[in-house]
C-alpha positions in Angstrom: -3.3 30.2 21.4 -3.6 26.5 22.0 -4.7 23.4 20.2 -5.7 20.0 21.6 -5.1 17.0 19.4 -5.4 13.2 19.4 -2.7 10.9 18.0 -4.5 7.7 18.7 -7.3 6.1 20.8 -5.6 6.9 24.1 -2.9 9.4 23.2 -3.7 13.1 23.4 -1.7 16.3 23.4 -1.9 20.1 23.7 0.0 22.4 21.5 0.5 25.9 22.9 1.7 28.8 20.7 3.4 31.9 22.0 4.6 35.1 20.3 8.2 34.7 21.6 10.5 32.7 23.8 9.7 34.9 26.8 6.0 34.0 26.5 6.8 30.3 26.3 9.0 30.5 29.4 6.5 32.5 31.4 3.8 29.9 30.6 6.0 26.9 31.5 6.9 28.6 34.8 3.3 29.7 35.5 0.3 28.4 37.4 -1.2 26.3 34.7 2.0 24.2 34.2 2.4 23.9 38.0 -1.2 22.8 38.4 -0.9 20.2 35.7 2.3 18.7 37.1 0.8 18.7 40.6 -2.3 16.7 39.4 -0.6 14.7 36.7 -0.6 11.4 38.6 -4.3 11.8 39.3 -5.3 12.9 35.8 -2.9 11.0 33.5 -1.8 7.4 33.0 1.9 8.5 32.8 3.8 11.7 33.6 3.4 14.4 30.9 6.3 15.2 28.6 6.9 18.8 27.6 8.8 19.2 24.3 9.7 22.5 22.7 9.3 23.0 19.0 10.0 26.0 16.8 7.4 26.9 14.1 9.1 27.6 10.9 6.0 28.3 8.8 2.3 28.7 9.4 -1.0 29.3 7.5 -3.9 30.4 9.6 -7.2 32.0 8.4 
């Protein structure tokens, strides 16, 4: 599951959610992350930052 969000007029982010740490690590080591890093200079104004966060509570429909 993923969410795209905007923090300001030119600041955007993507929040990915995974069932466990293995899923997160597989995603970060996978093709999507590699493609983003390869094209980041072309697509983004600055290199992307990847920060890990642990969800401690949630409420979804």
